[in-house]
C-alpha positions in Angstrom: 0.0 0.0 0.0 1.4 3.2 -0.9 2.6 5.5 1.7 1.1 8.8 1.7 3.4 11.6 0.5 5.0 13.4 3.3 5.7 17.1 2.6 8.5 18.7 4.2 7.4 21.8 6.0 8.0 24.8 3.9 11.1 26.8 4.8 10.5 30.3 5.6 11.4 32.6 2.7 14.9 34.0 3.0 15.4 37.6 2.9 17.5 38.6 0.0 21.1 39.2 1.1 22.4 42.6 0.2 25.9 42.5 -1.1 27.9 45.3 0.4 28.6 48.1 -2.0 32.3 48.6 -2.5 33.4 52.1 -2.2 36.3 53.2 -4.4 39.6 53.5 -2.6 40.1 57.0 -1.3 42.8 58.8 -3.4 45.6 60.4 -1.5 45.2 64.0 -0.9 47.0 66.2 -3.5 46.9 66.8 -7.3 46.1 64.1 -9.7 48.9 63.0 -12.1 49.1 65.3 -15.1 47.3 68.0 -13.3 48.6 71.6 -13.5 49.3 71.6 -9.8 51.7 68.7 -10.1 53.5 70.1 -13.0 54.0 73.4 -11.2 55.5 71.7 -8.2 57.9 69.6 -10.3 58.9 72.8 -12.2 59.6 74.6 -9.0 61.8 71.8 -7.8 63.7 71.8 -11.1 64.2 75.6 -11.0 65.5 75.4 -7.5 68.0 72.8 -8.5 69.3 74.9 -11.4 69.6 78.0 -9.3 71.5 76.0 -6.8 73.9 75.0 -9.6 74.3 78.7 -10.6 74.9 79.7 -7.0 77.6 77.0 -6.7 79.2 78.2 -9.9 79.2 81.8 -8.7 80.9 80.8 -5.5 83.5 78.9 -7.6 84.1 81.9 -9.9 84.4 84.5 -7.2 85.9 82.7 -4.4 87.7 79.5 -5.6 89.7 80.6 -8.7 88.8 84.0 -9.9 92.0 84.6 -11.9 91.6 81.5 -14.0 88.0 82.2 -15.0 88.7 85.9 -15.7 91.4 84.8 -18.1 89.0 82.4 -19.8 86.4 85.2 -20.1 88.9 87.5 -21.7 89.7 84.9 -24.2 86.1 85.0 -25.2 86.5 88.7 -26.2 86.0 90.9 -29.2 88.2 90.6 -32.2 89.0 93.5 -34.5 90.2 92.7 -38.1 91.5 95.3 -40.5 89.7 95.5 -43.9 92.4 97.1 -46.0 91.4 99.7 -48.6 92.9 99.4 -52.0 95.2 102.3 -52.9 94.3 104.2 -56.0 96.4 103.8 -59.1 98.6 106.5 -60.6 98.3 106.4 -64.4 99.5 108.5 -67.3 97.3 110.4 -69.6 96.6 107.2 -71.6 95.7 105.1 -68.6 99.1 103.3 -68.6 100.1 102.5 -64.9 103.0 104.2 -63.2 101.9 102.9 -59.8 99.3 100.3 -59.1 98.2 97.7 -56.5 98.3 93.9 -57.0 97.1 91.0 -54.8 98.9 90.8 -51.6 98.5 89.5 -48.0 99.1 90.6 -44.5 100.5 88.1 -42.0 98.6 88.2 -38.7 99.0 86.4 -35.4 96.7 85.2 -32.6 98.7 86.0 -29.5 96.7 83.5 -27.4 98.4 80.8 -29.5 101.8 82.4 -30.1 102.7 83.5 -26.6 104.5 80.3 -25.6 107.0 80.4 -28.4 106.9 84.1 -29.1 110.7 84.7 -29.1 111.4 81.8 -31.4 108.6 82.7 -33.8 109.7 86.4 -33.8 113.2 85.4 -34.9 111.8 83.2 -37.6 109.6 86.0 -38.9 112.3 88.7 -38.7 114.4 86.7 -41.1 111.6 85.7 -43.5 109.6 89.0 -43.6 112.3 91.6 -42.6 110.3 92.8 -39.6 111.7 94.1 -36.4 112.4 91.3 -34.0 111.6 93.2 -30.8 108.4 94.8 -32.0 107.2 91.4 -33.4 108.0 89.7 -30.1 105.8 92.2 -28.3 102.9 91.6 -30.7 103.2 87.9 -30.3 103.0 88.2 -26.6 100.1 90.7 -26.5 97.8 90.2 -23.6 94.0 90.1 -24.0 94.3 90.0 -27.8 93.4 87.5 -30.5 94.6 89.6 -33.5 97.9 91.3 -34.2 99.3 92.0 -37.7 102.9 91.0 -38.2 103.6 92.3 -41.7 101.5 94.1 -44.2 101.5 94.3 -48.0 103.5 91.1 -48.5 103.4 89.5 -51.9 100.8 86.7 -51.8 103.1 83.9 -52.7 105.7 85.0 -50.1 103.2 85.4 -47.3 101.7 81.9 -47.9 105.2 80.4 -48.0 106.1 82.0 -44.7 103.0 80.8 -42.9 103.4 77.2 -44.3 107.0 77.1 -43.3 106.1 78.3 -39.8 103.6 75.4 -39.5 106.2 72.9 -40.6 108.4 74.1 -37.7 105.5 73.6 -35.3 104.5 77.2 -34.8 100.8 77.9 -34.5 98.7 81.0 -34.5 99.7 82.6 -37.9 97.3 83.3 -40.7 96.9 85.7 -43.6 94.4 88.3 -44.7 94.0 90.2 -48.0 96.2 93.3 -48.3 97.0 94.8 -51.7 100.7 95.4 -52.5 102.0 98.6 -54.2 104.0 98.1 -57.4 105.7 100.4 -59.8 105.6 98.7 -63.2 107.2 101.7 -65.0 110.2 101.5 -62.7 112.5 104.5 -63.6 109.9 106.1 -65.9 108.5 109.1 -64.0 109.9 107.9 -60.6 111.0 111.4 -59.8 107.3 112.4 -60.0 105.5 109.4 -58.7 107.6 108.6 -55.7 107.1 105.4 -53.7 105.7 103.9 -50.5 108.1 102.8 -47.7 108.0 100.1 -45.2 104.8 99.8 -43.0 104.6 102.0 -40.0 103.5 100.9 -36.5 99.9 101.0 -37.5 100.6 98.7 -40.3 100.1 101.2 -43.1 102.9 101.9 -45.6 104.4 105.3 -45.4 104.6 107.4 -48.6 108.2 108.7 -48.8 108.4 110.7 -52.0 106.7 112.3 -55.0 103.0 112.3 -55.7 102.5 109.3 -53.4 103.3 111.7 -50.6 101.4 114.9 -51.6 98.3 113.0 -52.7 98.4 110.3 -49.9 95.0 110.8 -48.5 93.4 111.0 -52.0 95.1 107.8 -53.1 94.9 105.7 -49.9 91.2 105.8 -49.1 90.2 104.5 -45.7 90.8 101.1 -44.2 87.7 99.4 -42.8 87.2 97.2 -39.7 85.3 94.1 -38.8 84.6 93.4 -35.1 83.2 90.2 -33.8 83.2 88.0 -30.7 85.4 84.9 -30.6 85.1 82.1 -28.1 88.0 80.5 -26.2 88.0 77.8 -28.9 88.8 80.4 -31.5 85.4 80.1 -33.2 83.1 83.1 -33.8 80.3 83.4 -31.4 77.1 83.1 -33.5 75.0 85.6 -31.6 77.8 87.8 -30.5 79.0 91.2 -31.7 79.3 91.4 -35.5 80.0 94.9 -36.8 81.5 95.7 -40.2 82.8 99.1 -41.2 83.6 98.6 -44.9 86.8 99.8 -46.5 86.7 102.8 -48.8 89.1 102.4 -51.7 91.4 105.3 -52.7 90.9 107.3 -55.9 92.9 106.9 -59.1 95.2 109.8 -60.0 95.5 110.5 -63.7 98.5 112.5 -64.8 99.1 114.7 -67.8 102.3 112.7 -68.4 102.8 110.7 -71.5 104.7 107.6 -70.4 106.4 107.0 -73.8 107.4 110.6 -74.2 108.6 110.6 -70.5 110.8 107.5 -71.3 112.2 109.1 -74.4 113.0 112.4 -72.7 114.8 110.5 -69.9 116.9 108.7 -72.4 117.9 111.8 -74.3 118.6 113.7 -71.0 120.8 110.9 -69.7 122.8 110.9 -73.0 123.1 114.7 -72.9 124.4 114.9 -69.3 126.9 112.1 -69.9 128.2 113.5 -73.1 128.7 116.9 -71.5 130.2 115.2 -68.4 127.7 117.2 -66.4 126.4 116.6 -62.9 122.7 116.5 -63.5 119.9 117.9 -65.7 116.2 118.2 -66.5 114.0 118.2 -69.6 110.4 119.4 -69.5 107.9 118.9 -72.4 104.5 120.5 -72.3 101.5 121.4 -74.3 101.8 125.0 -75.3 98.1 125.6 -75.4 96.9 123.9 -72.2 100.0 123.9 -70.0 99.8 120.2 -69.5 103.2 118.7 -68.7 103.7 115.7 -71.0 107.2 114.8 -69.7 109.3 116.0 -66.7 112.6 114.2 -66.7 115.4 114.4 -64.2 118.9 112.9 -64.4 120.2 111.1 -62.4 117.0 109.3 -61.3 116.1 106.0 -59.5 114.0 102.8 -59.8 110.8 103.4 -57.9 110.4 99.6 -57.4 113.8 99.4 -55.7 114.4 102.8 -54.2 116.7 101.2 -51.6 119.4 100.8 -54.3 119.7 104.6 -54.8 120.6 107.6 -52.7 117.7 109.5 -51.1 119.0 112.6 -52.7 117.5 111.3 -56.0 113.9 110.9 -54.7 112.7 114.4 -55.3 112.3 116.1 -58.7 115.3 118.5 -59.1 113.3 120.3 -61.8 111.2 121.7 -59.0 113.4 121.5 -55.9 116.8 122.8 -57.1 117.0 126.6 -57.7 119.6 127.9 -60.3 120.2 131.0 -62.3 118.6 130.7 -65.7 121.1 132.8 -67.7 120.3 134.1 -71.2 117.0 132.2 -71.6 115.6 135.0 -69.4 116.5 137.5 -72.1 113.4 136.5 -74.0 111.3 137.7 -71.1 113.2 141.0 -71.0 112.5 141.5 -74.7 108.9 140.6 -74.5 108.3 143.0 -71.7 110.0 145.9 -73.6 107.9 145.3 -76.7 104.7 145.0 -74.6 105.5 148.2 -72.8 105.9 150.0 -76.1 109.5 150.8 -75.4 111.0 148.8 -78.3 110.3 146.5 -81.3 112.1 143.6 -82.9 113.7 146.1 -85.2 114.9 148.6 -82.6 118.5 149.5 -83.2 121.1 148.9 -80.5 124.7 149.9 -80.5 126.7 147.3 -78.7 130.2 148.2 -77.5 132.9 145.6 -76.8 132.6 146.4 -73.1 130.0 148.1 -71.0 131.2 150.0 -67.9 128.6 150.0 -65.2 128.4 151.1 -61.5 130.1 148.2 -59.7 131.7 146.1 -62.5 132.0 146.0 -66.3 129.7 143.8 -68.3 131.1 141.7 -71.1 129.7 139.3 -73.7 130.7 135.7 -73.9 132.4 136.4 -77.2 134.9 139.1 -78.1 133.8 141.7 -80.6 134.2 145.2 -81.8 131.3 147.6 -81.7 128.2 146.0 -83.2 125.1 147.5 -84.7 122.4 145.0 -83.8 118.6 145.1 -83.9 116.8 143.9 -80.8 116.3 140.6 -82.8 120.1 140.6 -83.3 120.8 141.1 -79.6 118.7 138.1 -78.8 120.1 136.0 -81.7 123.7 136.7 -80.7 122.7 136.5 -77.0 124.5 139.7 -76.2 124.6 140.6 -72.5 125.7 144.2 -73.3 123.0 144.7 -75.9 120.4 143.4 -73.4 121.4 145.7 -70.6 121.4 148.7 -72.9 117.9 147.8 -74.1 116.7 147.1 -70.6 117.7 150.7 -69.6 114.4 151.7 -71.3 112.4 150.2 -68.4 111.1 152.5 -65.7 111.7 151.8 -62.0 110.3 148.5 -61.0 108.9 147.8 -64.4 111.1 144.8 -65.3 110.5 143.2 -62.0 106.7 143.6 -62.5 106.9 141.8 -65.8 109.0 138.9 -64.4 106.6 138.5 -61.5 103.7 138.2 -64.0 105.7 135.6 -65.9 105.7 133.6 -62.7 109.2 134.1 -61.5 109.6 134.1 -57.7 106.4 132.0 -57.2 105.9 128.2 -57.0 104.0 126.6 -59.8 102.1 124.5 -57.2 101.6 121.5 -59.5 101.3 119.1 -56.6 104.8 118.0 -55.8 106.3 118.8 -52.4 109.6 120.5 -51.9 109.2 123.0 -54.7 111.3 126.1 -54.5 109.9 129.5 -55.4 113.3 130.7 -56.6 114.5 134.1 -55.7 113.4 137.4 -57.4 115.0 140.2 -55.5 112.8 143.1 -54.3 113.0 146.3 -52.3 116.5 147.3 -51.3 118.0 144.2 -52.9 116.7 145.4 -56.3 119.5 147.8 -57.1 120.5 149.2 -60.5 123.4 146.7 -60.6 121.1 143.8 -59.7 118.7 145.0 -62.4 121.5 144.9 -65.0 122.4 141.3 -64.2 118.8 140.2 -63.9 118.1 141.5 -67.4 120.4 138.8 -68.8 119.5 136.1 -66.4 121.9 136.3 -63.4 121.3 137.4 -59.8 117.9 135.7 -59.7 117.0 132.0 -59.4 114.3 129.8 -60.7 113.2 126.2 -60.9 113.0 124.5 -64.3 109.2 124.1 -64.4 108.8 127.8 -63.4 111.1 128.8 -66.3 109.3 126.5 -68.7 105.9 128.2 -67.8 107.5 131.6 -68.4 108.8 130.7 -71.9 105.5 128.9 -72.7 103.7 132.2 -72.0 105.4 133.6 -75.2 104.4 130.4 -77.1 100.8 130.8 -76.0 100.4 134.3 -77.4 101.4 136.2 -74.2 98.9 134.4 -71.9 100.4 132.5 -69.0 98.9 129.1 -68.1 99.6 127.4 -64.8 101.4 124.2 -65.6 99.6 121.0 -64.7 100.7 117.5 -63.8 97.2 116.2 -62.9 94.5 115.6 -65.5 91.2 117.0 -64.3 91.4 117.8 -60.6 92.6 116.1 -57.4 93.0 117.2 -53.8 96.3 117.5 -52.1 96.7 116.4 -48.4 96.6 120.1 -47.4 93.1 120.4 -49.0 94.3 122.3 -52.1 92.8 121.3 -55.4 95.1 121.1 -58.4 94.9 120.0 -62.0 93.9 121.1 -65.5 90.4 121.9 -64.4 91.6 124.5 -61.9 94.6 125.9 -63.8 94.6 129.7 -64.0 95.3 131.8 -67.0 96.6 135.4 -66.9 97.6 137.9 -69.6 101.3 138.9 -69.3 102.1 140.5 -72.6 100.1 141.3 -75.7 99.6 138.9 -78.5 101.7 141.2 -80.7 104.5 141.3 -78.2 104.5 137.6 -78.0 104.4 137.2 -81.7 107.4 139.6 -82.3 109.4 137.9 -79.5 108.7 134.5 -81.1 109.9 135.7 -84.5 113.1 137.1 -82.8 113.6 133.7 -81.1 113.5 132.0 -84.5 116.7 133.8 -85.5 118.4 132.1 -82.6 118.4 128.7 -84.4 119.1 130.2 -87.8 122.6 129.0 -89.0 123.2 132.4 -90.6 122.3 134.5 -87.6 122.0 132.6 -84.3 124.0 130.6 -81.8 122.0 127.4 -81.7 121.6 125.9 -85.2 121.8 122.4 -83.5 118.3 123.0 -82.1 116.5 123.0 -85.5 113.9 120.3 -86.2 113.8 119.3 -89.9 110.8 120.6 -91.6 109.5 122.8 -88.8 109.8 126.4 -87.7 111.5 126.5 -84.3 111.7 129.4 -81.9 114.2 129.1 -79.0 116.7 130.7 -76.7 120.0 129.5 -75.2 121.1 130.0 -71.7 124.5 129.9 -69.9 124.8 131.1 -66.4 127.4 130.9 -63.6 126.4 128.6 -60.8 126.1 129.6 -57.2 127.4 126.9 -54.8 127.3 127.6 -51.0 126.5 131.3 -51.7 129.3 132.0 -54.1 129.9 131.6 -57.8 132.3 128.6 -58.0 133.3 128.9 -61.7 130.9 126.2 -63.0 128.0 126.8 -65.2 124.4 125.8 -66.0 123.5 125.6 -69.7 120.1 125.4 -71.1 117.8 125.7 -74.2 114.1 126.6 -74.2 111.9 126.7 -77.3 108.7 125.9 -79.0 107.4 124.6 -82.4 105.9 125.2 -84.8 107.1 128.7 -84.1 104.1 130.3 -85.9 101.5 127.9 -84.4 103.1 126.5 -81.2 102.1 123.0 -80.2 104.8 122.0 -77.7 107.3 123.9 -75.5 110.5 122.1 -74.5 113.1 123.2 -71.9 116.5 121.4 -71.5 118.8 122.2 -68.5 122.3 120.6 -67.8 124.2 121.5 -64.7 128.0 121.8 -64.6 129.0 120.4 -68.0 132.7 119.9 -68.2 133.1 119.6 -71.9 133.1 123.4 -72.5 129.8 123.3 -74.2 127.1 126.0 -73.9 123.3 126.1 -74.1 123.4 125.9 -77.9 125.8 122.9 -78.2 124.6 120.9 -75.2 121.0 121.8 -74.8 120.2 122.5 -78.5 120.7 118.9 -79.9 118.7 117.4 -76.9 115.9 119.9 -77.6 115.9 118.9 -81.3 115.5 115.2 -80.5 112.8 115.6 -78.0 110.8 118.2 -79.9 111.1 116.1 -83.1 109.8 113.0 -81.3 106.9 114.9 -79.7 105.8 116.4 -83.1 105.9 113.0 -84.8 104.2 111.2 -81.9 101.3 113.6 -82.0 101.2 113.9 -85.8 101.7 117.7 -85.8 102.2 118.7 -89.4 104.6 121.5 -90.5 102.9 124.8 -91.1 104.7 125.1 -94.4 105.3 128.8 -93.9 108.7 130.5 -94.4 110.8 131.1 -91.2 111.4 134.6 -89.7 113.9 136.8 -91.6 114.0 139.6 -89.2 117.1 141.6 -89.6 119.8 141.1 -86.9 122.1 144.0 -87.9 121.6 147.5 -89.3 
């Protein structure tokens, strides 16, 4: 029988068990990672650490070893480097160089690297570069400096060789910079005018020692520039440091009126003339009669401007300007021109010339013996009679002759731009006595320089108008601020055109073989006007028995193109102005006429009477 199902008593319903809710863990107090507050705190800690390092460094610099670090700071100083200006060229009228600049280098040193072996390196450089040993040693030891020049204007090849040789010997701290070198390609040609630069001075610049290089130094040299920058102890430039550049300003070119080829030829002729006459020295000046431009100004003896050390310093200046002398009978042409201009005589004025003229203090004689002569004024000039000239000059009023000579330019410098020019001596006041006036009338008792006398004779060639002679084409400024050159040359009327023309015709008779004393001065095919000169020389204040001989003239005589003046001092062959100066004049004048293609005028020469 089946059991009845037994039900278990129902369990009471369980209350649902609530699981405890987990609360998130509490974060530590403070900023969350990546929050601005945290970054700020980290930054503050970092800054504090850096400041601590700076503080420690400051203590070290100021307290531990201040001298060492001061030296290191000085090494990181400012460097100044010269930027050399290129000197202007000196060229002739055609642009041919008489002085120019070529590539060169300066040798410089970094004393911070050369100090240890300064004495050895200075000895090496003194031999190789011809620099002063003691001055160089001082530069190589310079304190607080990273730049010292050792030598300037060294030929590039030589400078590089010296620096390379120094490195081979273990020397350090030498280098090179650009620095143009002055050269004189024409050498002897025009050296008496151009001059030269000497060895560098303490500031590294080359000193001009003679000629136009000296008087136009500022005009030619320009202005060196400068570069300043900061350099670290390693020797490298500091990128963000000082970097200032004052650029160089190159010098200006100086163009001369000189014709280099004509200058060369004149120097050759002059040298031959002085040697053949066994003279001491001489000058030849060739100029344009119409413009006053000096085409050649030769002196003998002269020197090589590229090697001036091989010659005496007495040759460096132009004697044609610096050496005064008495002009002799060339001056008679001025005396005659003044008389004609004053209306006191003409070329045909008759003069009785005795064998001897008794005057106040001493008798006056001619260079040749003669009986009484009856000469025209043209004849007096053609025969170069001292007696006839003095008699003719008696027609001048008081001070009148001196006034004419002053207007011709005697007693005043030409001021063409060369230093050391003498004004000569033209007596005045109490020194102008009647005896002095007699001698001055025929070219003694006064002194001139050769260019001054050239300008006076050229006044006659130019129709009686004096033109300041010029060596510079255009205009240029001397170191004293004076402007010179063809653009500023002055003109002044001295005598009338008629007086100049009559005097020129009289001067033609001087070279006439039938009338004058200088037939050797003729130029084939051309009319030539000229005048000889022979004068006693003054040495140490007294006449020493020697002479200066000369010849001045122009051609074509009726339409002058060139004026040439030849001077030879102390010829010992017994020659005079006609025999010594005349042939030299003929050669140079003939060359100039041909070179410039001046055609003969084709007119007959002067036939003025010389006697009556």
